[in-house]
N, C-alpha and C positions, 0 to 999 in steps of 0.2 A: 612671547610665543614664537614657535618655530614657523608658523604660517599665518597669513592673513586671509587666505582663501583655500578652497580645495581644488583638486585638479579636474573637477567636473562642473564647476559653476560659472566660470567666466564666459561672457558673451560680448557681442559688439557694443553693448551699452557700457562696457567697462573699458573701452579703448581709451588710452591716455593715462590710466591709473597705474600707480606704482604698487606692485603686489609682491608678496613672498609666498612661495609654494614649497611643499615638502613631500617627498614620496620616493618611489623606487624607479630606477632607470629601466624602462622597458626595452629601449634600443637607442642606438646613436647611428647617425649616418652623415656622410660628408657629400656636399654638392658644390663643386668649385671650391671657393675659399670659405664657404659657410659650413657650419656644423649644426645639425638638428638633433634634438634630444626629445624623445617621448617620455614624459614623466607621468607615472601612474600612482594613484592611491585608490582607496576604496570607492571613491565617487566618480572616477573617470580618468581620462588621459588628456594632458595639455602639451602642445608642442612648444619647446623652447628653442630659441635661435641664438647662435653666436656668430656675429659677422666677422669677415676677414680682418677688419681693422680694429677688432677688439683688443684690449690690453693683453700683452703676452702672458701674464700670469693667469688670466682667465682662460686663455686658449690652452695653456698647459694643463690646467686643472680639468678642463672638459675632455682633453685628449686622454687623460688617465682614467676616465670613467669606464666601468665595465657593467655588464648586465646585472641588475638587481642591487647596484650600489644605492645606498640611501643618501639622498642629498637634500640640501636646502637651496632654493633658487630664487634670486631677487631680480626684478626687472620691470619693464613697462609693457602694458598690454597694447598690442598693435593689431590692425586688421591684416589678415593673411591675403597675399596676392593670389595664391592657388588654394582655394577653399576645399575642404573635405566634407561633403554633405553626410558622410557615414558616421562622423563624430559629432557629439553634442557640442564640443568646443571647436569644431572644425572651421569656424569663421575667424578665429583669433589665434595669436601666438604671443609668446613672451620674449621680448628683446632683452637678453640677459645682461645684467651689470655685474652680478656676483654669483658664484656657486661655492657652497661649502659642503664638503664630504662629511656626512654624519656617521657613516659606517660603510666599510667595504664589504664586498661579497665575493666568495669563491664562485667559480663557474657552476651554475645550476646543473643538475643531472638531466634536466629536460627543459624544453623551451616553455616559458610562461606566456603562452598564447592561447587563444580560443581553441584552435586546433593544434594540440601539442604532439610532440613526438615521444612522449613518455607512455609506457604501458601501465596497466592497472597496478602491478606490484610495486613498481618504482614510485609511482605517484602516491600510493598508499604509505610507503615508507617515508616519503617527504611530504606528508599531508599539508604541512604549513606552507609549502610552496604551491601545491596544487590549489589551495584555498585562495591564492592570489589571482587565479585565472577567472575571467569574467563568467563562464558558465556556472562555476560553483558559487561565485559571489552572488549572481542573480538567483540561484537556487536558495541560498540562505536568506536573501532579502525577501523572497517569496514566502518562505517559512515564517519569517518575522511578521510579515504583513498579515498572513492568515491567522497567526497567533493573536496579534493585536486586535483584529476585527472580531475574532471569536470572543475574546475577553469583553470587548465593548458590547457585543450583542447580548451576552449572558448577563452582564452587569445591568444593562437596560431592562432585562426581564427578571430582575430581583434575585439572581443567583449569587450566592456567596462563595468565594474561593477559599477553600479550607484544605490544609495539608493533612495527609494521613501518614502513618509510620512507614519507613522502609524496612525496618527490622521487625518481622512479625513471626507468627507461628506457622510451621510447615503443615499444610493440609493438602497433600498431593491428590489432585483430581484433574486428570487430563495431562497437561504438559508437566515435565519435571521441574521441580523447584531448584533454584540456586540456594545453597545453604551456607550459613556463616557461623563458624564456631564461636562460642562464648567463653572468653577467658575467665570471667567471674563466676561462670557456672559450668565447670568442667564436665565434658560429656554431653552437654546440651547445645542445641543449635537454633539460631534464628533462620528464617527463610526470607528471601527477597520477594516482594509481592508480585504475583502474576497479574493482579489488578487490585484496586482498593475495594473489591466487591463488598466484603462484610463490613468494612468500616463505613462505607457510604450508606449502607442500610442502617447501621447503628446511628448515624447522624440523622436519619429520618426518624428513628425512634426518639432521638434527643430533641426533635422539634425543629431542626434546621431544614425547612421544607424545600428549599432549592439550593442544592450544592453543586459546585463544579471544581475541577482541578485539572490543570494541564500537567500530567504526572508521568514519571518514568515507571515502566513496568518491566518485568524480567521473566523470561522463560528459557529453560535449558533445552532448546529444540535444535534439530538439524536446520541449517540455514539455506536461504536462497535469495534471489534478488530483492524480494519484497518482505524479507524477514530478518530481524536482527535479535541477538540475545537480550538486548535492552532496547526498548522502543517507547514511544510517547503516545499517550491517549488523551483525548479531550473527554474527560470522564464526568458524567452528569447524573444527577438523581433528583426526583421530584416526589413530593407527597400529595395525597388526595387527588390522584390522577388516574385516568383509564388510558388504554392504548391510544385512543384518538387524540388525547391531550398531548401525549409525548410525541406522536408523529407530527402533529401540527407545529409544536414548538421547534423541533429540530429540522423539520422541512423548512421552516422560516429561517433558521440559522444557515442552512446550506444555500438557500436562495440568496441570502444576504452576502455570503462569502463569494458566490459566483458573480454577483453584481458588483460588489465593492472591489474585489481583487482582479477579476478577469473582464468585467464589463459585459457579462453575458446574462441573459434572462433564461432560466431553465423552466420547464413546464410547471404550470400552476393549475391544479394540484399535480404533484408527482404521481405517476401511475403506480398501481399496486398489483401484485401477483402473488397467488398462494404458492407455497413451497411445492405442492403437488403439481401445479401447472408448470412451474419453473423446471421441474425434473422431467415432466412428460413432454414439454415442447422444446426445451433447451438442453436437457441432460446435465443441468448444473443448478446448484442453489444460489448461484450468483451470475445470472444470465446476462450476456452482452446483447442488448436489444438495439444496437446501432444498425443492425442489418437483419434480414430475414433468415431464410434457410431453416425454418422450424422443423422439428422432428414430428413425424406422423406415424402413428401405429397402423400397420396394415395387416396384422395377424389374421384376422378373419377373412380378409380379401384374398389372401394368397394360399390359404390351406386347401388341400384336396385336389391338387393338380399333379400329383405324382412326383413332386420335387421334395425329396426327403428332408433336405436342409430346412425348408419351410414347414413341412408337415409335422416334423418332430420338435419344432422349436416352441417354447412357451410364449415367446414374444418375437415379433418381427417389426422392426422400425426402419424408417427411411428419411433421408433429406434430399432435397433438390439443390444441387450445387450450381450456383449461377454461372452460366456461359461456358461450361466445361465439357460440352458434348464433343468438342473438337479434340479432346484428349486422345492420344494414340494408345495402342495396346500396351506399349512400353510404359507410358505414363500411368495408366490404370494399374498395371502390375506393381509399379512403384508405390502407388497409393495403397494397394492391397497389402503389400509388405509393411507399409507404415502403420496401418491399423493393427497388424499382427504383432507389433513390437510389444515387449512386456509392459512398457509405460502406458499402452492403450489396452492391450489384452483381448482384442477381438479375434475370432477364429478365422475370419476372412471377410471379403467384401463382395457382395453381388452388385452388379451395375446395370443400369439401363441408360442408353444414350437417347435423348430426344432431339433428333436431328432438325436442322433448320427447315427442311422440307416437310416436317411433320411425321416422318417415318421413325422407326425405332430400331435400335441395335442393342442387344443385351446378352448377358451370359445365361439367360434362362429362356432363350427363344424356343428351344425344343419342348418346353413344358407349358408355355403360355402363348396363346394366339395374339396377333396384333391388337385385337379389340380388348383382350384381357390386360395386355401391357398398357394400353391407353388408359384403362380404368385405374391402374396403379399410378400412372403419371398424373391423372386428374386428382387422385386422392392425396398426393403429396404436393400439389400445386406447382408442378413442374411446367416450365415454359419451353418454347422452342429454343434449342441451344443449350439446355441444361443437362447435367449428368446426375442421375439418381444413384445415390449410394445406399445400400441396404445391409443392415447388420442384424443378426439373430442372437438369441440367448435368453438368460434370465432378464426380466423386465428392467430392473434398476441398473444392472451392470451394462446391458446393451444401450440403455438411454445415455449413461455416462460416456460410453465409447462413441456413440454418435455425437454427443456434445463435444467431445474432444476433437473429433473429425471436423465438426462445424467450426470450432475455433481455429484449427489449423488452416482450413480453407479460407476462412475470413482473413487470416494473416497473409496467405499466399496471394489472395485476390485483391489485397489492399483495401479491404472493407472496414478495418478497425482503425479508423483515422483518429489520431491523438487530439485533434482540434475539434472533434465532434463529441458532445457530451450527452449521454442518455441515462439519467438517474432513474432509480426504481426502488420501491419498497417491496421486499419479499416478506410475506406474513404467513401465519398459520403453519408453523413448523410442527413436526411430530415432537412431543415432549420427551419420548424415550426411543432408544434404539437397542435392539437385542444384540448382546455380545456372545457370539457362538462359542468362542474359545473359553470364556469364563462362565458361560451358562447363566448370565444374569442381565438385567437391564442397566443401561447407562443413560444418564441425562444427556440429551443432545447438546444443550448449551451449558448450563451448570445447575447444581441441585437447589438453587434458590429461585428458579423460574417458575412462575405460577401456571397451573393448567388453565385452559379456557373454562370459564364458569359453567358453560353448558356441557362440559365433558367431565364434570366431577362425578357423575354416576359411573363412568368408566374408570375413573381414577381410584375409586374405592372398591372396584371389583377385584376378585381373585383370579379372574380368567385372563390368560395371556392375550387372547384375541381382543379383549376389551382394553387392556393396558395399551395395546398397539394403536388403538383408535384415538388416544388422548392427544389433543393438539396443545402446543404451548402458546401462552399469551406473549409471544415473542415476535421480533421484527428485525430485519437487517436492511441497512441502506447500502444499495449496490450501485456502482457507477462503472460503466464500460467493462463489465465482466469482473470487477474487483469489489470485494466486500470492504466498504470504507468504515462501516460502523454497525454495531448490533446492540440489542438490548432486549428488555422484557419488562412486563409487570411482574413484580417480585411476590413471593409468598410472604404474607405478613401475619399469618395465623399459625400459632404454635402447633396445632393438631395437623394442619395441612403440611407443614414442614416435616413433622415426624413421619407422616405417611410417605413423603418423598424419600426420606432416608431409608424407610422400610423397603420401598420398591427397588431402590438401587443396591440393596443388600448390605447397608450399614446397620450393624447391631446398635441397640440403644446405648451401649457402653462406648462404641466407636464414635457415634454421633455426638455423644456428650463430651468425649475427649477432644474431638476436632472442632466442634461448633457449639459447645455448651454455652459460651458467652453470648452468642447470637440467640440461641433458643431461649435463654434466660431473659434476654432483653425483650423478646416478643411477649413475655408474660406481663410486661408493664405498659401495655397499651401502644402497640405498634400501629401506625397509620397505614392505610393502603398506599403503596408507593411503587414507582417504576423508574427506569432510567435507560440510558444509552451511552455507549462509549464509541467515539470515532478514533481511528488510527491516524494521528496527525501526520506521521511520516508518509503514509499512503495518500492522504489528502493532498499533501504537498507535491508528491511525485506525479499524481494524475493532473493536478492543476498545471504543473510544469511540463506535461507531455512526455513523461519519462516512464520506462518500465521498471526502473530500480529506485529504491528509496535511499541508497547510499549517498548520492549527491546532495540530498536534502538533510543529511546529518553531518554535523561538523567533523566528528571523529568516529566513523563507523568501524565495525569489525569486518574481517573478510569471511570467506565461506567456512573456514575452520574456527570461527569465533575468536580470531586473534586480532589484536591491534598491533600491526607490524611496526608502527612508528615508535611506540614505547616498549615493544616486545612483551606483550602481555596476552595471556596469563604467564606467570613465571614461578619458579621455585622460591620458597622462602627459607630464611635461615633456620638452622636447627634450634637456636634459642627461642625463636617464635613458636616453633612446633612444641617445644618443651613447655612453654607458658600455657599453651592451649591443651596440653596433655594429649597430643596427637602423635601417632606413628604413621609413616607412609609405607604402605604395603607395596612391594615390588609387583609391577604389572607383568604377569607371565603370559 
């Protein structure tokens, strides 16, 4: 074998032992007549030492070493005179007897250090070098640990891991499918699954009452820091369950992951919030509850004072921004311009300063008396030193704008700490949302989500106002303002499923073509069932205190969906196109 030990395991208890290590040269340095080498492998770094009186051949070999050379090092473990408490192996070193160069390296394009001098593009191009760095190594080790603990928990609770196909039928609903041409069936295409949704439901029909899969999913979407064209789900489904059963099972799983991986106890039980409260108080269906600054509606309180902006608005909402009454007019103007950006979309920002002495200064002083302003401050739970921000407009739009402002100020004020965790279940979503452009209903989650049983009377109504009242038997697991997972109790009745397709505008023929296999399966005794899928990449990123999932994926894509290391996607040979009976149309 090339090594007897790794570069991360030797301690004082090994002093005097003859060992062989293998790894990459992190750096070399000379001190007097001695040469020191930091040797690195996946497990850590060990210091190697060549003394001045070492054999000339050994000294020459060591002097020829460059960064990232792969070497084998043999020697005796000794106690270091100058110990390094920052290293796990910082109390020992290896007195070298022999060094063998296993492979040379050209000079790397960036330093392989925790804090590297390489930019994002160059590190992505040389991903195999970037993966040698400790931050990425720790990220992938964290992912491995989370994956293993997940499998262990689910196995202990009688879940079976079952694989489902990657080449399936295209049933575009929501995100775009990635499609794959079939050589054996010219003119026909597979799709890569956006999730194993229909297959896991069929597994429930087949009697496998507890299924899970850590599975790759694919969506042809515009990308950002927490989104990739291919991503991984912890995908689960259970039979003979109601919503409470599912929430308890996966609340237990998340509690186990926090304890086993991070050593943290999270609230028991995890708090729950309806979708309507989440939107009303946080302007988001994935609220960050690590800090306050809730949204308060003040519509009725501020109307009738001659201020047309308030009097003509269907909704007026406000938040009290912690400790920002000291903002200058310039800072408030900047914040006003920020909320008017297209990404936020507000028409403007009305402000009230609650000064430390209890007085008020606002942009509505001429319309409201100090007593009336004080009543506004009380209604939004503002304290001395707070800045009240007010936005008007259509209710849901204004709430989202206030929610966006709340997140921005949480970031600016350092309230969104990555080492603080605040999990939350969001429940009771609307089942449908009206699509103005297409003049039809869309399923908020997917068309297999069951309505709340108590809302079936609205579900079968022909009135638009009744359909709008139907709540989904659905739930999302939210952590620190990020949706980590979501699921629902599924429709298991053939007639209820047909009604769903009818409401979202699928004809009987379209439903039969896209989902006939599932509808037919329901005729053979489908059990009540439900499930949930967690985004593994997002779980890893949040556990690791990061805003991006890319560091927790070995080979991620960039914002253009490209893998710049292997230069993919790429063109294919004409012979391959001919086999597939495809022609490429020029993009004009």
